[in-house]
C-alpha positions, -999 to +999 in steps of 0.1 A: +311+669+378+277+673+395+272+668+432+266+631+442+235+637+463+215+667+476+224+658+512+250+679+530+284+667+518+310+651+541+331+679+556+364+660+554+375+626+541+407+607+536+412+584+506+439+558+506+450+547+471+439+581+458+459+579+426+444+546+415+415+542+391+388+539+417+405+562+442+410+590+416+374+590+406+363+589+442+385+619+451+372+640+422+336+632+431+341+641+467+359+674+458+330+683+434+306+676+463+324+702+485+344+678+507+379+686+518+399+655+508+432+642+522+445+622+493+471+595+502+494+582+475+530+573+469+536+596+440+537+634+445+535+640+407+504+618+404+487+635+433+494+669+418+480+656+385+449+645+404+446+680+418+449+695+383+423+671+369+398+684+395+399+719+382+388+746+406+377+719+430+413+709+435+417+738+460+401+715+485+426+687+480+453+680+506+480+657+493+496+632+516+527+616+499+532+583+518+535+546+512+509+532+535+522+497+531+552+507+554+553+517+590+570+550+581+543+558+556+515+550+581+532+573+606+533+601+580+496+597+574+488+596+611+508+628+617+491+646+588+457+636+601+466+648+636+475+682+621+443+684+602+418+671+628+391+644+628+376+632+596+341+621+588+350+594+564+379+572+553+381+552+521+406+524+515+409+518+477+441+497+481+453+467+461+439+455+429+434+425+406+462+400+401+465+368+381+494+344+381+504+308+390+483+285+412+492+288+449+513+256+449+534+270+421+537+305+435+572+317+447+575+331+482+587+367+472+555+372+451+533+358+479+550+381+504+547+411+481+510+405+476+504+401+513+520+434+518+502+453+491+467+437+495+465+431+533+493+447+553+486+480+536+449+478+547+460+471+582+484+500+583+459+524+567+433+515+593+458+518+621+467+553+610+432+564+603+407+548+626+418+567+658+413+599+638+377+592+628+351+616+642+336+598+673+303+618+668+296+603+634+320+588+608+326+558+586+354+537+573+347+522+539+370+496+524+368+483+488+370+446+481+362+423+452+348+390+439+378+370+451+367+375+487+333+359+479+345+328+461+379+311+454+394+324+422+419+299+406+449+318+394+442+347+418+447+328+450+466+355+469+438+380+461+412+356+475+432+350+506+440+386+513+404+396+505+391+372+531+416+386+555+405+422+547+369+412+556+380+398+589+402+429+595+371+451+593+351+427+615+378+429+642+380+467+639+343+469+643+343+446+673+371+464+691+358+500+685+337+511+714+324+543+696+288+536+686+288+563+660+318+550+640+307+526+613+327+501+592+316+491+557+330+467+531+320+476+495+325+444+475+326+452+438+318+419+422+324+427+385+351+446+366+348+484+368+345+503+336+342+539+325+308+557+321+289+544+291+310+513+286+285+489+303+262+488+272+291+475+251+304+450+276+303+413+268+304+403+305+289+417+336+305+450+346+300+479+370+304+515+359+327+537+380+300+562+388+280+535+405+310+524+425+317+559+437+280+566+445+277+534+465+309+542+485+298+578+493+263+567+502+277+542+527+300+569+542+272+595+545+242+575+557+250+538+558+233+517+583+257+504+609+242+469+604+254+470+567+287+453+572+291+443+535+274+457+504+278+438+472+278+458+439+272+438+407+263+402+402+282+369+404 
């Protein structure tokens, strides 16, 4: 994979949700760009598979096996980051799409599970990572989707947690007194597809390379005034 940009790469980055579709592509792109990546995921085998898929670039991958939706997992991430040192970028590719009953028909266990996976995990990832961001220049980039921009019938929990995720970033930004630490929300409006699939799509889509490039650009040189960047079209 070719480097993303001619600019100097990020020295070190942490990726939460590294074994997911977006997270995995992001990790491989960062590794190819020369970045040391701390990849956080729940499955040791999937993290090792990610290392192997990166080829020789995998030598720069540091695996962090932890469930960041739990206090213990967040403590493990914080400890690993303390051992490694400050990072220049953090990416939160946590959660995903969900469809099911309308909110008034939704059972409490499903609601609670979605709150944990789509919002509490973002809170714990931020709590473990934000204090370890380089105060001399770094960025926290969180992925979000269309459900945070408009109510999506049948995906109510994703809309509610997406809105909460946006406010979480706003509060983190308001509480952080370090002027050179930036917070960005990358809102991917349309479904994400593999490279070359957009031309065959019957609906609006975004190719994965565009998602990765947008996230890395925000982390490298994003304007601190860019709180939310939308990718795709409604």
